[in-house]
C-alpha positions as CSV (number, residue, x, y, z in Angstrom):
1,M,-0.1,0.2,-0.1
2,K,2.7,2.4,0.4
3,F,3.8,2.0,-2.9
4,L,0.6,3.7,-4.0
5,P,1.4,7.2,-3.9
6,A,4.9,6.0,-5.7
7,L,2.8,4.4,-8.4
8,L,0.2,7.0,-9.4
9,L,3.1,9.8,-9.3
10,C,4.8,7.6,-12.0
11,A,2.2,7.1,-13.9
12,A,1.0,11.1,-13.7
13,T,4.8,12.3,-14.5
14,L,4.3,9.8,-17.9
15,V,0.9,11.1,-19.2
16,C,1.9,14.7,-18.3
17,G,5.6,14.2,-20.0
18,A,3.8,12.4,-23.3
19,D,1.1,15.3,-23.5
20,S,3.7,18.1,-23.5
21,R,4.9,17.6,-26.6
22,W,2.1,18.4,-28.5
23,Q,1.9,21.7,-26.5
24,G,0.6,24.6,-28.3
25,M,-0.8,22.5,-30.7
26,E,-4.0,20.9,-28.5
27,F,-6.0,23.3,-30.4
28,L,-6.0,21.6,-33.6
29,F,-7.3,18.2,-31.7
30,G,-11.0,17.2,-32.8
31,N,-12.6,16.7,-35.9
32,W,-13.6,20.0,-38.3
33,T,-15.4,20.9,-41.4
34,A,-14.6,23.1,-44.1
35,T,-16.6,23.8,-47.5
36,G,-15.6,21.1,-49.4
37,G,-14.5,18.7,-47.0
38,R,-13.4,17.4,-43.4
39,F,-10.8,17.0,-41.4
40,S,-9.3,15.6,-37.9
41,F,-6.4,15.9,-35.5
42,Q,-6.4,13.0,-33.2
43,P,-3.7,11.9,-30.8
44,D,-2.8,8.2,-31.5
45,L,-1.0,5.2,-30.0
46,S,-1.7,6.1,-26.4
47,G,-0.5,10.1,-27.5
48,Q,2.9,9.2,-29.3
49,I,1.7,10.5,-32.7
50,V,-1.0,12.8,-34.1
51,V,-2.7,11.7,-37.1
52,R,-4.2,14.3,-39.3
53,R,-6.7,13.0,-42.1
54,N,-8.3,15.0,-44.8
55,A,-10.5,14.3,-47.8
56,S,-11.5,17.0,-50.1
57,D,-14.6,16.5,-52.2
58,A,-13.7,19.0,-55.4
59,P,-11.3,18.0,-56.6
60,K,-11.3,14.4,-54.7
61,H,-8.3,14.7,-52.5
62,D,-7.0,12.0,-49.6
63,D,-4.3,13.1,-47.4
64,L,-2.7,11.6,-44.4
65,M,-0.3,13.1,-42.1
66,V,1.4,11.6,-38.9
67,I,2.9,14.2,-36.3
68,Y,5.7,12.9,-34.3
69,A,8.3,14.5,-31.6
70,E,11.7,13.7,-31.3
71,G,13.1,14.9,-28.2
72,G,9.8,17.1,-27.2
73,V,8.7,20.5,-28.6
74,E,11.6,21.6,-30.0
75,A,12.0,18.7,-32.1
76,R,8.2,18.1,-33.5
77,H,7.8,17.0,-37.3
78,A,5.4,15.7,-39.4
79,I,5.5,13.1,-42.6
80,Y,2.7,13.5,-45.2
81,F,1.0,11.2,-47.7
82,D,-1.9,12.0,-50.3
83,N,-3.4,9.9,-53.1
84,E,-1.4,11.9,-55.8
85,G,1.7,10.0,-54.7
86,H,3.0,13.3,-52.9
87,V,5.3,12.8,-49.8
88,I,6.1,15.9,-47.8
89,R,8.2,16.0,-44.6
90,Y,8.1,19.2,-42.4
91,K,9.3,20.6,-39.3
92,I,6.8,21.9,-37.2
93,A,6.6,25.6,-35.2
94,T,4.8,27.5,-32.7
95,P,4.9,31.0,-33.2
96,A,2.2,32.1,-31.5
97,K,-1.1,30.9,-29.0
98,E,-3.0,28.5,-31.2
99,R,-0.8,28.9,-34.2
100,V,1.1,26.3,-35.9
101,V,3.5,26.4,-39.2
102,F,4.5,23.2,-40.8
103,E,7.5,24.3,-42.8
104,S,8.7,21.2,-45.7
105,E,12.4,19.8,-45.0
106,G,15.1,19.0,-47.6
107,E,15.4,20.0,-51.2
108,G,12.4,20.8,-53.5
109,P,9.6,23.3,-53.5
110,R,9.2,25.0,-50.2
111,Y,5.8,23.9,-48.4
112,R,4.5,25.8,-45.8
113,L,1.1,24.8,-44.0
114,S,-0.8,27.0,-41.1
115,Y,-3.4,26.6,-39.1
116,W,-4.7,29.4,-36.8
117,L,-7.7,29.7,-34.9
118,D,-9.8,32.9,-34.9
119,G,-12.1,32.9,-32.3
120,K,-14.2,29.4,-32.9
121,V,-13.1,29.2,-36.6
122,L,-9.9,27.4,-37.4
123,Q,-8.6,29.0,-40.6
124,G,-5.7,27.8,-43.0
125,K,-3.5,28.2,-46.3
126,F,-1.1,25.8,-47.9
127,E,1.7,28.1,-49.4
128,V,4.1,26.6,-52.4
129,G,6.9,29.0,-52.5
130,D,5.8,32.2,-51.9
131,R,2.4,31.8,-53.2
132,V,-0.6,30.7,-51.7
133,Y,-1.9,27.6,-53.4
134,L,-5.2,27.0,-50.8
135,E,-7.1,28.8,-47.9
136,W,-9.9,27.8,-45.7
137,S,-11.9,28.3,-42.9
138,A,-13.1,24.9,-40.8
139,K,-15.7,24.8,-37.4
140,R,-15.4,22.0,-35.0
141,E,-17.8,19.4,-35.4
């Protein structure tokens, strides 16, 4: 019985440690509806990763992104896959409260995927180089 407090402390430390890797990104978690599609951000594998799934109607587009942390908040990354065969590796930054920016890593075109909360509406945009390719607004389901 005297080990119970120590066990509870260890469990709380593990849970808090797992959650802290997503600090500044929690506002994204959940299911979202935008004009012409839906997407979600859901923790998975006991909080070790976050999975974003996206489905757009016109034109038909599906993608999956796995977000992971190697060593904490400072080393968050993502890898993106879509039904057109694209694969993009991202570094992740949280430059302001309720704002997340995914910037492509490596050689090739520069991609930037940004999300920010404006009241209860999630705003987003996807940029290729210096050009805005797509913008959207979404509401939580």
